[in-house]
C-alpha positions in Angstrom: 172.3 17.0 25.4 174.2 14.1 27.3 171.5 11.7 26.5 171.4 12.8 22.9 175.0 12.2 22.6 174.8 8.8 24.0 171.8 8.0 21.7 173.8 9.0 18.6 176.9 7.1 19.8 174.9 3.9 20.0 173.0 4.7 16.7 176.4 5.1 15.1 178.0 1.9 16.3 175.1 -0.5 15.7 175.8 -0.7 11.8 179.2 -2.2 12.7 177.5 -4.9 14.8 175.1 -5.5 11.8 178.2 -5.9 9.6 179.6 -8.4 11.8 176.4 -10.4 12.0 176.2 -10.5 8.2 179.8 -11.5 7.8 179.4 -14.2 10.3 176.3 -15.6 8.6 178.3 -15.5 5.3 181.3 -17.2 6.8 179.0 -19.8 8.4 180.3 -19.0 11.9 179.3 -20.9 15.0 175.9 -20.5 16.5 177.2 -19.3 19.7 179.2 -16.4 17.9 176.0 -15.4 16.0 173.9 -15.5 19.3 176.4 -13.4 21.1 176.4 -10.8 18.3 172.6 -10.9 18.4 172.6 -10.3 22.0 174.9 -7.4 21.7 172.7 -6.0 19.0 169.8 -6.3 21.3 171.5 -4.5 24.2 172.6 -1.8 21.8 168.9 -1.2 20.5 167.6 -1.4 24.0 169.9 1.2 25.3 169.1 3.2 22.2 165.4 3.2 23.1 165.9 4.3 26.7 168.3 7.2 25.9 166.1 8.4 22.9 163.1 8.6 25.5 165.2 10.4 28.1 166.6 13.1 25.6 163.1 13.8 24.3 161.6 14.0 27.8 164.2 16.5 29.1 164.4 18.5 25.9 160.6 18.9 25.9 160.6 20.1 29.4 163.3 22.6 28.4 161.6 24.4 25.6 158.2 24.3 27.3 159.5 26.0 30.4 161.4 28.5 28.3 158.2 29.5 26.5 156.4 29.7 29.8 158.9 31.9 31.2 159.0 34.2 28.1 155.1 34.6 28.3 155.5 35.6 31.8 158.0 38.2 31.0 155.9 39.5 28.3 152.7 39.6 30.5 154.7 41.4 33.4 156.2 43.9 30.8 152.7 44.7 29.5 151.2 45.2 32.9 153.9 47.9 33.5 153.1 49.8 30.4 150.7 52.8 30.4 147.5 53.4 28.4 149.6 55.5 25.8 151.3 52.2 24.8 148.0 50.4 24.1 146.8 53.2 22.0 149.6 52.6 19.6 149.5 48.7 19.7 146.4 46.8 18.8 145.2 44.0 21.1 145.3 41.5 18.2 149.0 42.3 17.4 149.9 41.8 21.0 147.9 38.5 21.3 149.6 37.3 18.1 153.0 38.1 19.6 152.1 36.4 22.8 150.8 33.2 21.1 152.4 32.8 17.6 155.7 34.4 18.1 156.5 32.7 21.4 155.4 29.4 19.6 157.8 30.1 16.8 160.5 31.0 19.1 159.9 27.9 21.2 160.2 25.8 17.9 163.5 27.6 17.1 165.2 26.9 20.4 163.5 23.5 20.8 163.2 21.4 17.7 165.4 23.8 15.7 168.4 23.7 18.0 167.8 20.0 18.8 167.9 18.6 15.3 170.8 21.0 14.3 172.9 19.8 17.3 171.7 16.2 16.5 172.8 16.6 13.0 176.3 17.7 13.9 176.6 14.9 16.4 175.7 12.4 13.8 178.1 13.8 11.3 180.9 13.7 13.7 180.2 10.0 14.6 179.0 8.6 11.2 181.8 10.1 9.1 184.6 8.5 11.0 182.9 5.2 10.7 182.6 5.6 7.0 186.3 6.5 6.8 187.1 3.5 8.9 185.2 1.2 6.6 186.6 2.8 3.4 188.4 6.0 2.9 187.9 5.7 -0.9 184.2 5.0 -0.8 183.7 7.8 1.6 185.2 10.7 -0.4 183.6 9.3 -3.6 180.1 9.0 -2.3 180.1 12.3 -0.5 181.8 14.5 -3.2 178.8 16.5 -3.8 178.2 17.3 -0.1 180.3 20.5 0.1 177.9 22.3 -2.3 175.1 21.9 0.1 176.1 24.5 2.9 176.3 27.4 0.3 172.8 26.6 -1.1 171.4 26.4 2.5 172.8 29.8 3.5 171.0 31.5 0.7 167.8 29.7 1.3 167.8 30.3 5.1 168.4 34.1 4.7 165.2 34.1 2.4 163.3 32.3 4.9 164.3 34.6 7.7 162.9 37.7 5.7 159.8 36.1 4.4 158.9 34.6 7.8 159.3 38.1 9.5 156.8 39.4 7.0 154.5 36.5 7.4 154.4 37.1 11.2 153.5 40.9 10.7 150.7 39.8 8.3 149.4 37.4 10.9 149.4 40.0 13.6 147.4 42.3 11.3 144.9 39.5 10.7 144.7 38.8 14.4 144.0 42.3 15.2 141.3 42.5 12.6 139.8 39.2 13.9 139.7 40.4 17.4 138.0 43.7 16.4 135.3 41.9 14.2 134.4 39.5 17.2 134.4 42.5 19.7 132.3 44.6 17.4 130.0 42.0 16.0 126.9 43.8 17.4 127.9 47.0 15.7 128.6 45.2 12.4 125.3 43.5 12.3 123.5 46.6 13.4 124.7 48.5 10.4 124.4 45.6 8.1 128.1 45.6 7.4 128.6 41.9 7.3 129.5 41.8 3.5 131.8 44.8 3.8 133.7 43.4 6.7 134.0 40.1 5.1 135.6 41.6 2.0 138.1 43.5 4.1 138.8 40.4 6.1 139.3 38.4 3.0 141.7 40.8 1.6 143.8 40.7 4.9 143.5 36.8 4.8 144.6 36.6 1.3 147.7 38.9 2.1 148.6 36.5 4.9 148.1 33.5 2.6 150.5 34.9 0.1 153.2 35.8 2.7 152.8 32.1 3.9 153.3 30.8 0.5 156.5 32.8 0.1 157.9 31.3 3.2 156.7 27.8 2.2 158.3 28.2 -1.3 161.8 28.6 0.2 161.1 26.2 3.1 160.2 23.4 0.6 163.5 23.6 -1.1 165.3 22.3 2.0 164.6 18.6 1.6 165.5 18.5 -2.0 168.8 20.5 -1.5 169.7 18.5 1.7 169.1 15.0 0.3 170.5 15.6 -3.2 174.2 15.5 -2.0 173.7 12.4 0.1 171.2 10.4 -1.9 173.4 10.7 -4.9 176.0 8.9 -2.9 173.9 5.7 -2.8 174.0 5.6 -6.5 177.8 6.2 -6.6 178.4 3.5 -4.0 176.9 0.8 -6.3 179.6 1.7 -8.9 182.6 2.2 -6.4 182.1 -0.8 -4.2 181.4 -3.4 -6.9 185.0 -3.9 -8.0 186.2 -4.3 -4.2 183.5 -6.8 -3.4 184.2 -8.9 -6.5 187.9 -8.9 -5.8 187.3 -9.8 -2.2 188.9 -6.6 -0.8 185.5 -5.8 1.0 182.7 -8.0 2.4 179.0 -7.8 1.8 178.6 -6.8 5.4 180.8 -3.8 4.8 178.6 -2.8 1.7 175.4 -3.1 4.0 177.0 -1.2 6.9 178.4 1.6 4.6 175.0 1.9 2.9 173.4 2.4 6.3 175.9 5.1 7.1 175.0 6.9 3.9 171.4 6.7 4.8 172.2 8.1 8.2 174.2 11.0 6.4 170.9 12.0 4.7 169.4 12.9 8.2 172.2 15.3 9.4 172.1 17.1 6.1 168.3 17.4 6.3 168.5 18.1 10.1 171.1 21.0 9.7 168.8 22.6 7.1 165.6 22.0 9.0 167.1 23.1 12.3 168.7 26.2 10.9 165.4 27.1 9.2 163.4 26.7 12.4 166.1 28.7 14.4 165.9 31.5 11.7 162.2 31.6 12.1 162.5 31.6 15.9 165.0 34.5 15.6 162.6 36.5 13.4 159.9 36.1 16.2 162.4 36.8 18.9 163.3 40.2 17.2 159.6 41.1 17.4 159.4 39.9 21.1 162.6 41.7 21.9 161.3 45.0 20.3 158.4 44.8 22.8 160.4 44.0 25.9 162.9 46.8 25.3 160.2 49.4 25.0 160.2 51.6 28.0 157.1 52.4 29.9 156.2 56.2 30.3 155.1 55.5 33.9 158.0 53.8 35.5 157.5 52.6 39.1 160.6 54.3 40.6 159.0 55.6 43.8 160.2 54.2 47.1 157.8 56.1 49.6 154.9 54.1 51.2 151.8 56.1 52.0 149.2 54.6 54.4 146.4 57.3 54.4 145.0 60.0 52.1 145.2 63.5 53.5 145.3 65.6 50.4 146.0 65.7 46.6 147.5 68.8 45.2 147.8 69.7 41.5 150.2 72.6 40.7 150.6 74.0 37.3 149.8 70.7 35.6 149.9 70.6 31.7 149.8 67.5 29.6 150.2 66.9 25.9 149.9 63.4 24.0 153.0 62.5 22.0 150.9 62.6 18.7 148.9 65.8 19.6 149.4 69.2 18.2 148.6 71.0 21.4 148.3 70.2 25.1 145.1 68.6 26.3 145.5 70.2 29.7 147.0 73.6 30.4 148.3 74.9 33.6 145.8 73.4 36.1 146.1 74.1 39.9 143.7 72.9 42.6 143.7 71.0 45.9 141.5 68.1 47.2 141.3 67.5 50.9 140.4 64.3 52.7 136.6 63.9 53.0 135.7 66.3 50.3 133.2 65.6 47.3 134.6 67.3 44.2 132.9 67.3 40.8 134.6 67.9 37.5 132.5 68.9 34.4 133.2 70.3 31.0 132.5 69.9 27.3 133.6 66.7 25.4 137.3 66.9 24.8 138.1 69.2 27.6 140.5 66.8 29.3 138.4 65.4 32.2 139.3 61.7 31.7 143.0 62.6 31.1 143.1 64.7 34.4 141.8 61.5 36.2 144.3 59.4 34.6 147.1 61.7 35.6 145.9 61.8 39.1 145.9 57.9 39.2 149.3 57.9 37.6 148.2 56.2 34.5 149.7 58.9 32.4 153.1 60.6 33.3 152.6 63.8 35.0 155.7 66.3 35.1 157.7 66.1 38.2 156.1 68.0 41.2 152.9 68.8 39.4 150.8 66.3 41.3 151.4 65.6 44.9 149.8 63.2 47.3 150.0 64.3 50.9 152.7 66.7 49.8 154.7 64.0 48.1 155.2 63.9 44.4 153.4 60.9 42.8 156.8 59.9 41.1 158.2 59.4 44.6 155.4 57.1 45.7 155.5 53.4 45.2 152.8 52.3 42.8 151.5 49.6 45.0 151.1 52.1 47.9 149.2 54.4 45.5 146.9 51.9 44.2 145.7 51.1 47.7 144.7 54.7 48.4 143.1 55.5 45.1 140.3 53.6 43.3 139.5 54.7 39.8 136.2 53.5 38.0 136.8 54.1 34.3 134.2 55.1 31.7 134.1 51.7 30.1 132.4 49.1 32.5 134.9 46.2 31.9 134.1 42.8 33.5 136.0 39.6 33.2 134.7 36.2 32.1 134.5 35.1 35.7 131.9 34.8 38.4 130.2 37.9 39.9 132.0 37.2 43.2 135.4 37.1 41.5 134.7 40.4 39.5 133.6 42.1 42.7 136.6 40.9 44.6 139.2 41.8 42.0 140.9 44.4 43.9 141.2 42.1 47.0 143.8 39.6 47.9 141.2 36.9 48.3 137.5 36.3 47.4 135.4 38.3 49.5 132.9 36.6 52.0 129.3 36.5 51.1 128.4 39.0 53.7 130.8 41.6 52.4 129.6 40.9 48.8 126.0 41.4 49.8 126.9 44.6 51.6 128.5 46.3 48.7 126.1 44.9 46.2 123.4 46.6 48.2 125.4 49.8 48.3 125.2 50.1 44.6 121.4 48.8 44.4 122.3 45.5 42.6 121.8 43.0 45.3 118.3 42.0 44.4 119.2 41.5 40.7 122.2 39.4 41.6 120.4 37.2 44.1 117.6 36.5 41.7 120.2 34.9 39.2 120.8 31.1 39.2 123.9 30.7 41.5 123.7 34.2 42.7 127.3 35.5 43.3 128.6 32.3 41.7 126.8 33.0 38.5 129.3 33.2 35.5 129.5 36.3 33.4 129.9 36.2 29.6 132.9 38.0 27.8 132.9 41.5 29.2 129.8 40.9 31.1 127.7 40.6 27.9 124.8 38.9 29.8 124.3 42.0 31.9 122.7 45.4 31.1 124.7 48.5 30.8 123.5 49.7 34.1 124.2 46.4 35.9 127.8 46.4 34.5 128.4 50.0 35.7 127.1 49.2 39.2 129.3 46.1 39.4 132.4 48.0 38.5 131.6 50.6 41.0 131.0 47.8 43.7 134.5 46.5 42.6 136.0 49.8 43.6 134.1 50.3 46.7 134.8 46.8 48.1 138.5 47.7 48.4 137.6 50.6 50.7 140.2 52.9 49.2 139.9 56.3 50.8 139.9 58.3 47.5 137.5 57.2 44.9 137.3 58.7 41.3 134.4 57.9 39.1 134.9 58.8 35.4 131.2 59.4 34.3 130.4 56.0 35.9 126.9 57.1 36.9 125.5 57.8 33.5 123.5 54.5 33.2 122.0 54.5 36.7 118.9 56.2 37.9 118.8 59.1 40.3 117.9 56.8 43.3 120.8 54.5 42.8 123.1 57.5 42.1 122.4 58.8 45.6 122.9 55.5 47.2 126.3 55.0 45.6 127.3 58.6 46.7 126.1 57.8 50.2 128.1 54.6 50.3 131.3 56.5 49.6 130.7 59.6 51.7 127.8 59.0 53.9 128.5 58.4 57.8 132.3 58.2 56.9 132.5 61.5 55.2 135.5 62.4 57.1 137.6 59.4 56.0 136.5 59.1 52.3 137.0 61.5 49.5 135.1 61.3 46.2 135.9 62.9 42.9 133.3 62.5 40.1 133.5 63.3 36.4 130.1 63.8 35.1 128.0 65.2 32.2 124.7 65.1 34.3 124.8 67.9 36.7 122.6 66.2 39.2 125.5 63.8 39.8 127.6 66.5 41.3 125.2 69.4 42.2 125.8 68.7 46.0 129.7 68.6 45.6 131.6 70.8 48.0 133.4 72.2 45.0 133.0 71.8 41.3 135.8 72.1 38.7 134.8 73.3 35.2 137.1 72.6 32.4 137.0 74.2 29.0 139.6 73.7 26.4 141.9 72.1 28.8 141.9 74.9 31.2 140.1 75.5 34.5 137.3 78.0 33.6 136.0 78.2 37.2 135.9 76.4 40.6 133.0 76.8 43.0 129.8 75.4 44.3 126.7 74.6 42.1 124.9 77.9 42.9 128.2 79.8 42.4 128.9 78.4 39.0 125.4 78.9 37.9 126.2 82.7 38.3 129.9 82.9 37.2 130.7 80.1 34.7 129.5 80.4 31.0 130.3 76.7 30.4 128.4 75.5 33.5 125.4 77.8 32.6 125.3 76.3 29.3 125.2 72.7 30.6 122.6 73.6 33.2 120.5 75.3 30.6 120.6 72.2 28.4 119.5 70.1 31.4 116.5 72.4 32.2 118.0 74.0 35.4 116.5 77.4 36.5 119.4 79.9 35.9 120.0 83.0 38.3 121.3 86.3 37.0 124.9 86.3 35.6 127.5 87.9 37.9 129.1 91.0 36.6 132.4 90.2 35.1 131.8 86.4 34.9 133.1 84.7 31.8 
């Protein structure tokens, strides 16, 4: 701002030097006087060039860093939000907010504020200079200027409203674009290209119309801004002629005054443009602020640090989603001790995945219903909890990075080749990786698109195992591997270190959990039975039905069993 002020001061005084030079030439002044005036003019223009560069440099740094800081704030906030938040907000809308709205806000506090302040400074310097040259010329040439602010106020209000709608339409279009790209294989498989194109064109057309509404009001700025000042040039020709003819004013005064009128065109335009950009930025800030003020449903308020896994207790746990009619889990109670192998089975929709998310503190459990080593989860610091529990979700998600980076994702640094090889062997994918060009340095496509479903699933399991968390939960993560690989993975978790590692597997394939110490059977959100494979075949109706569908030989039903 300091350099901007100096720039405008130099820019405001140089017409007076130009006036002096013209008057000297007209009066046939000495060469030395003209040379001195020319030298002064050169010094002022050189200083103007330097200060103009400096304010642009520092102002560019300012709004670039501000945008970077805001992006970091948003990213940090999103990492604190739970899965429930992302169920209600599409990825495309969040991407649009992080990219387009931040850029709009950056323009508002950058070029918007800059040109607005620049316009105010220019007016505060130029107007006194015009009055100094001729008060009469000043008020006559700028007589239409007071009408401009009232017109601008009306236009900027319209711009704010239409731009807010424009950004909402852009978020919808971004969300649709992301969904189309992510689901292109499904679209092509069902030959829905034309249908999706029609839907996409409608959304694009809606966005286009919203842009046109904003552009309609935005385009009125320059005509409105320039009318009051540009008309002053015409008025000047009529009001200055008598003074020049009579000798009251010089030709140099006319040239200098006309330069000042031209300079007044920029402030009026700058005030309008700056305020317009600022309004757009504030519309985007409102959307950003709405995101940043939303509270997470899994706040990290715990202070207790836990270094080992001893037990996990569930006491009368119930859970209901905000938009659900009834609870997905009802009054669950059980305990898992260190070194145990626990299975969880049940029909689709019985709440198995929800249970794992509650145990991993991805969903908010009621106070005191889930305890780790006897301590409620809400009292344990999230960083400490994450070191003890490794969750492998149903969806095998991989990043567009190298295999080594994906496998080392839960570590502070990239794992050594020996460690990578060890855990790749544990999930039976070592030979497949080492046969690839680049082996562990091979780049994966988006979401691991260049791998098969089984390969992706095994890599996500290796990513969890390499952290050596004492409690591992697999959410139906063995569905795409064969029986041999399944046994290798379970042995890698329990195996020779059975007393130190705990395993919980959600499965639909009973072969994955038939050797478990205990199996929890869920039905309609409730625990139907808990027991071993053999016990459940006798006393659990749901388990028997699953076993029958997978060709298990069934023993007689126990009397009184459900």
